[in-house]
Each structure stands twice: as structure tokens, then as C-alpha cells.
C-alpha positions as CSV (number, residue, x, y, z in Angstrom):
1,M,-10.4,-9.7,6.8
2,T,-11.7,-6.5,8.3
3,A,-13.3,-4.4,5.6
4,I,-13.4,-0.6,5.3
5,N,-16.9,0.7,5.3
6,D,-18.0,1.6,1.7
7,E,-19.5,4.8,3.1
8,T,-16.1,6.4,3.3
9,T,-16.8,9.3,0.9
10,G,-14.3,12.0,1.9
11,P,-11.3,13.0,-0.3
12,I,-8.3,10.8,-0.2
13,V,-5.0,12.5,-1.1
14,L,-1.9,10.4,-1.9
15,L,1.5,12.2,-2.0
16,G,5.0,11.4,-2.9
17,P,7.9,11.0,-0.4
18,Q,8.1,13.8,2.2
19,T,11.3,15.6,3.1
20,D,10.1,18.4,5.3
21,F,6.3,17.7,5.7
22,N,5.4,21.2,4.5
23,E,3.1,19.6,1.9
24,I,1.0,18.0,4.6
25,G,-0.2,21.2,6.2
26,E,-0.9,22.7,2.8
27,M,-3.1,19.7,1.8
28,L,-5.0,19.9,5.1
29,D,-5.7,23.5,4.3
30,E,-6.8,22.6,0.8
31,V,-9.3,19.9,2.0
32,Q,-10.5,22.3,4.6
33,A,-9.7,20.1,7.6
34,D,-10.6,22.5,10.4
35,G,-9.9,20.8,13.6
36,S,-7.6,18.2,15.1
37,V,-5.9,15.5,13.0
38,A,-5.6,11.8,13.8
39,L,-2.0,11.0,13.1
40,I,-0.8,7.5,12.2
41,T,3.0,7.1,12.2
42,T,2.9,3.4,12.8
43,G,5.2,2.7,9.9
44,W,8.0,4.3,12.0
45,Q,7.5,1.4,14.5
46,E,9.3,2.0,17.8
47,N,9.9,5.6,16.7
48,E,6.2,6.4,16.0
49,S,6.1,8.9,18.9
50,E,8.9,11.0,17.4
51,D,6.4,13.1,15.5
52,E,7.3,16.7,16.7
53,A,8.6,17.8,13.3
54,L,5.6,16.5,11.5
55,I,3.0,17.9,13.9
56,E,4.7,21.4,13.7
57,K,4.0,21.4,9.9
58,L,0.3,20.4,10.3
59,R,-0.5,23.9,11.7
60,R,-3.3,22.4,13.8
61,P,-3.6,20.1,16.8
62,A,-2.8,16.4,16.3
63,I,-3.4,13.2,18.2
64,N,-1.0,10.3,17.4
65,L,-3.0,7.1,17.5
66,A,0.1,5.2,18.5
67,L,-1.0,2.0,16.8
68,H,2.4,0.3,17.2
69,A,2.5,0.9,21.0
70,R,-1.2,-0.3,21.3
71,S,-0.4,-3.5,19.4
72,E,2.5,-4.3,21.7
73,R,0.2,-3.9,24.7
74,I,-2.3,-6.2,23.1
75,Y,0.2,-8.9,22.2
76,A,1.4,-8.9,25.8
77,Q,-2.1,-9.2,27.1
78,E,-3.5,-11.7,24.6
79,S,-0.9,-14.4,24.5
80,G,-3.1,-16.8,22.5
81,Y,-3.9,-14.2,19.9
82,A,-0.2,-13.1,19.7
83,K,0.9,-16.7,19.1
84,A,-1.7,-17.2,16.4
85,R,-0.8,-13.9,14.8
86,A,2.9,-14.9,14.6
87,A,1.9,-18.2,13.0
88,R,-0.2,-16.3,10.5
89,Q,2.7,-14.0,9.6
90,A,5.0,-17.0,9.2
91,R,2.5,-18.7,6.8
92,L,2.1,-15.5,4.8
93,Q,5.9,-15.3,4.5
94,H,6.1,-18.8,3.2
95,L,3.4,-18.1,0.6
96,Q,5.4,-15.0,-0.5
97,R,8.6,-17.1,-0.9
98,F,6.8,-19.8,-2.9
99,Y,5.1,-17.3,-5.1
100,R,8.3,-15.5,-5.8
101,M,10.1,-18.8,-6.6
102,R,7.5,-19.5,-9.3
103,L,7.7,-15.9,-10.6
104,E,11.5,-16.3,-10.9
105,A,11.1,-19.5,-12.9
106,I,8.9,-17.8,-15.4
107,D,11.3,-14.8,-15.6
108,E,14.3,-17.1,-16.2
109,A,12.4,-18.8,-19.0
110,A,11.4,-15.5,-20.5
111,R,15.0,-14.3,-20.5
112,A,16.2,-17.5,-22.2
113,I,13.5,-17.2,-24.8
114,G,14.2,-13.5,-25.4
115,V,17.7,-14.1,-26.7
116,R,16.7,-16.6,-29.3
117,H,17.2,-15.6,-32.9
118,V,13.6,-16.0,-34.1
119,D,11.2,-13.7,-35.9
120,A,9.7,-10.8,-33.9
121,E,6.1,-12.1,-34.2
122,L,7.0,-15.3,-32.4
123,L,8.9,-13.4,-29.6
124,D,5.8,-11.1,-29.2
125,E,3.7,-14.2,-28.7
126,Q,6.1,-15.6,-26.1
127,H,6.0,-12.2,-24.3
128,S,2.2,-12.4,-24.1
129,I,2.5,-15.9,-22.7
130,T,5.0,-14.7,-20.0
131,V,2.7,-11.8,-19.0
132,A,-0.3,-14.2,-18.8
133,Q,1.6,-16.7,-16.6
134,M,2.7,-13.9,-14.3
135,C,-0.8,-12.4,-14.1
136,H,-2.1,-15.9,-13.1
137,L,0.5,-16.2,-10.3
138,D,-0.2,-12.6,-9.2
139,N,-3.9,-13.2,-8.9
140,D,-3.5,-16.6,-7.3
141,H,-1.2,-15.2,-4.7
142,L,-3.6,-12.4,-3.8
143,Q,-6.4,-14.9,-3.5
144,R,-4.3,-17.0,-1.2
145,C,-3.5,-14.0,1.0
146,Q,-7.2,-13.2,1.2
147,T,-8.0,-16.8,2.2
148,E,-5.3,-16.7,5.0
149,W,-6.7,-13.4,6.4
150,A,-10.3,-14.7,6.3
151,A,-9.3,-17.9,8.0
152,F,-7.4,-16.1,10.8
153,D,-10.2,-13.5,11.3
154,S,-12.8,-16.4,11.5
155,Q,-10.8,-18.2,14.1
156,W,-9.6,-15.2,16.0
157,P,-12.2,-12.4,15.6
158,A,-10.5,-9.2,16.7
159,A,-13.7,-7.8,18.1
160,E,-14.0,-10.8,20.5
161,Q,-10.6,-10.2,22.1
162,A,-11.3,-8.0,25.1
163,S,-8.1,-5.8,24.8
164,I,-8.5,-5.3,21.1
165,A,-12.2,-4.4,21.4
166,S,-11.3,-1.8,24.1
167,E,-8.5,-0.3,22.0
168,R,-10.8,-0.2,18.9
169,A,-13.5,1.6,20.9
170,E,-11.0,4.2,22.2
171,L,-9.6,4.8,18.7
172,A,-13.0,5.1,17.1
173,E,-13.9,7.8,19.6
174,I,-10.6,9.7,18.9
175,V,-11.0,9.6,15.2
176,D,-14.7,10.6,15.5
177,R,-13.7,13.9,17.0
178,C,-10.9,14.6,14.5
179,A,-11.3,16.4,11.2
180,A,-8.9,14.3,9.1
181,V,-6.5,11.4,9.2
182,V,-2.9,11.6,8.2
183,I,-0.9,8.4,7.5
184,S,2.9,8.5,7.2
185,G,5.2,6.1,5.3
186,G,7.7,3.7,6.9
187,H,7.6,-0.1,7.3
188,L,4.8,-1.3,4.9
189,T,3.8,-4.5,6.6
190,A,3.9,-3.2,10.1
191,L,1.6,-0.3,9.0
192,L,-0.8,-2.5,7.0
193,N,-1.2,-5.1,9.7
194,R,-2.0,-2.5,12.4
195,L,-4.4,-0.6,10.2
196,R,-6.2,-3.9,9.8
197,L,-6.0,-4.9,13.5
198,F,-7.5,-1.7,14.8
199,N,-9.8,-1.0,11.8
200,V,-9.2,2.7,12.3
201,L,-10.3,3.7,8.8
202,A,-13.8,2.3,9.2
203,N,-16.8,4.6,9.2
204,L,-14.8,7.8,8.4
205,G,-17.7,9.3,6.5
206,N,-16.5,12.4,4.7
207,K,-13.3,12.9,6.7
208,P,-10.3,13.4,4.4
209,I,-7.3,11.0,4.4
210,I,-3.8,12.2,3.5
211,A,-1.2,9.5,3.1
212,W,2.3,9.1,1.5
213,S,4.7,6.4,0.6
214,A,3.9,3.2,2.5
215,G,0.7,4.9,3.8
216,A,-0.5,5.5,0.3
217,M,0.3,1.9,-0.8
218,C,-1.8,0.5,2.1
219,L,-4.9,2.3,0.8
220,S,-4.9,0.5,-2.6
221,D,-6.6,-2.7,-3.4
222,R,-3.3,-4.6,-4.1
223,I,0.2,-3.8,-2.9
224,V,3.0,-4.3,-5.3
225,L,6.7,-4.3,-4.4
226,F,9.1,-3.1,-7.1
227,H,12.8,-2.2,-7.3
228,D,14.9,-2.5,-10.4
229,S,18.1,-2.2,-8.3
230,P,17.4,-4.0,-5.0
231,P,20.0,-4.4,-2.4
232,F,19.7,-8.2,-2.7
233,G,17.8,-10.6,-4.9
234,K,16.4,-10.2,-8.4
235,N,14.7,-7.1,-9.7
236,L,11.4,-8.8,-10.1
237,A,8.2,-7.0,-9.1
238,Q,5.8,-8.9,-6.9
239,M,2.5,-8.7,-5.2
240,L,2.8,-8.4,-1.4
241,D,-0.8,-8.6,-0.3
242,V,-4.2,-7.2,-0.7
243,G,-4.5,-3.6,0.5
244,L,-7.4,-1.9,2.3
245,G,-9.2,-1.2,-0.9
246,L,-10.1,2.5,-0.5
247,I,-8.3,3.1,-3.8
248,K,-9.0,0.6,-6.7
249,N,-7.3,0.0,-10.0
250,V,-4.3,2.2,-9.2
251,V,-0.8,0.7,-8.5
252,V,0.9,3.2,-6.1
253,M,4.6,3.4,-6.8
254,P,6.6,5.6,-4.5
255,D,10.0,7.0,-5.4
256,P,10.2,5.7,-9.0
257,S,13.2,7.8,-9.9
258,R,15.3,5.8,-7.4
259,R,13.6,2.4,-7.8
260,L,13.0,2.2,-11.6
261,R,15.3,1.9,-14.6
262,T,13.1,4.2,-16.6
263,H,15.1,3.6,-19.8
264,E,14.3,-0.1,-19.9
265,S,11.1,0.0,-21.9
266,E,10.7,-3.8,-22.0
267,G,10.5,-4.1,-18.2
268,I,8.0,-1.2,-17.9
269,S,5.9,-2.7,-20.7
270,R,5.8,-6.1,-19.0
271,F,5.0,-4.6,-15.6
272,T,2.1,-2.4,-16.8
273,Q,0.6,-5.3,-18.8
274,R,0.8,-7.5,-15.7
275,M,-1.0,-4.8,-13.7
276,A,-3.7,-4.0,-16.3
277,P,-6.4,-2.7,-16.1
278,A,-4.9,-0.7,-13.1
279,E,-3.0,2.5,-13.8
280,C,0.6,2.4,-12.7
281,L,1.5,5.8,-11.2
282,G,5.0,6.7,-10.0
283,M,5.1,9.2,-7.2
284,D,8.3,11.2,-6.7
285,I,8.5,14.2,-4.4
286,G,5.7,16.6,-5.4
287,A,3.4,14.0,-6.9
288,R,-0.2,14.1,-5.9
289,L,-3.3,11.9,-6.5
290,I,-6.7,13.1,-5.3
291,F,-9.6,10.8,-5.1
292,N,-13.2,11.6,-4.4
293,Q,-15.7,8.8,-3.6
294,G,-13.1,6.4,-4.8
295,R,-12.6,8.0,-8.2
296,L,-9.4,9.7,-9.3
297,Q,-10.2,13.3,-9.9
298,S,-6.8,15.0,-10.0
299,A,-3.3,13.7,-10.6
300,F,0.3,14.8,-11.0
301,A,2.5,11.8,-11.3
302,H,4.6,9.7,-13.6
303,R,2.5,7.3,-15.6
304,L,3.8,4.0,-16.8
305,L,2.5,3.0,-20.2
306,P,2.0,-0.5,-21.8
307,N,4.3,0.5,-24.7
308,G,7.2,0.8,-22.1
309,Q,7.3,4.6,-22.0
310,L,7.2,6.7,-18.9
311,Q,4.9,9.7,-19.2
312,R,6.6,12.1,-16.8
313,G,4.5,14.8,-15.1
314,W,1.3,13.2,-16.2
315,R,-1.7,15.3,-15.2
316,L,-5.4,14.6,-14.9
């Protein structure tokens, strides 16, 4: 898998959901981004060019990197690569389904055990077993995802595909002359895959990155899907994939007030124990995490605790 250069040392700012984009311009001022901004709205997919409202609030020139449109050109030009990519995605989707099936089996067993009339100490022991089993599946799934990406990159090195190499070179030149990178939310997998394809966050040096929602999730070392009231399926948190790894040991959780049943302490407790030692930080509108050289320096978010409590408005 294409790796981000460890020399990326600039500030990374993760924000909660955006309703009017005013916060983006304010943060660009705060990190002293004097110059043009490289804009990534790829999570919006076919609508990535509809960026006028966002650019207006940046209060500085912006260049949309148009990663979705670039990828569509590549897939049209590199038919062998496009076919292999589709096969890779299908395989990853199968791995996700199989992993989730195993998670659900553990969850069903835990629910059946949890209603038994036995002493609390025995139930606590069983809870620990459930968490350990889920952690094992989580880590195994992430390892399998890494293996799939490594195998694909070995067989189909992006830099050796002429059209990809050309697009990468052009993007690197654009980013080099920009003062900051801004990454929107949107479709998580579409965004993550194209950030990997074009490797646009490599060699940023001290350029700041500002991202929110799906964009923020992509920057972490592991991406976790969560929703206590999903439109379909069970409310069971699951690993999606390894992220880009600019942020480590933090689980980014956008929009928790809508997605989490914050009164269900048992679910929060199990989730945070599964994710340990990572901090689980919920990011509603107005939330902010600021990292420097990979370390969390400032925070305003909801912090999920191992005891099942939600520490609202946690600050660091």
C-alpha cells in the first residue's frame, strides 16, 4: 500500500460535520495558510466540482484536485488496471462480509450469555472474553486488508501505469505550490481509495491539512464504522480498513449525537475496550482535534470512556 511520508510534520486539523463551511476559512487563518489551497472534495464523487460554496468560505484561492474525475480518466485508459482494481474491491467486500458474519456470531453469543441469571463476576469474565474475541477479529481483518492492498500494489504498481504516473506528477506539482490541503467529507471508500491511488498527501512537509467527517476518518490508522441505529442491519461497530496513518491511536467518530445511543453505557464500554489503547473521540458540529507532528495537542470533542460514560465537551 502506498505509504505517507513520515516527514509530514505540519499541523493536522480534524473537524466535525460542516453546515456552512465558515469554520474552514477560520482554521486556515489560524494555521497561517497564506496562499492557495489544494481542495479535495472527492467524497462528493460526481459532484466534486460543485465546490463554489466551499471555496467562497476559504477566503483564499483554491484548486480542486478533482481526484474522482482523474480516476475515471485513468480507468478508461488503463483497462487492465481498472479490471484488477474492480476485482480487488470485490475481494475486499467479501472479506468485510465474512468478518462481519463472525462478529455477529460473537455478538449473538454475548447477548444470550448476558441475560443468564448468574453472578456478576462470571458475567464480567464473559464480557472480557467477548471483547478479546472481537479484538482478535478486528486485528485479523485489518491485517487481511493490508495484505490485499500489498498484493495488489505489488502486482499493479501505480507508478508503473503511465496515466497514473502522469496524474501523480501533475498533482504533486499543484500541491507543492499550495499552502494547505483541505479534505471534505462524503463517500468514505471513494475518498480513501483515491487518496491512495494518487498519493497526494505524500511529501507535504509542514503544509497543514484540514479535514472533516469522512476526510478526517481517512487520516487515521484504522477506520471504524459505527451506527447504533443503522437504516438496515445490526448496530454492530466494525473495522472497515486501514487508514492513511497520519493520525494514530485515535478513532475518529463523526456525528455521534445522531449515530450513538449515548445512554447505553454497556455498548460504549465494549466499544472503547475493543478500540484500546486508541482514544475514541466523537465529533459533532464544532468539534476540533489539532495534531502536530502526529501528536494530539488540542481537543474539543466527546470522549468515550471504558466505563461506558460519554465525556461531553472534553478538552485537551
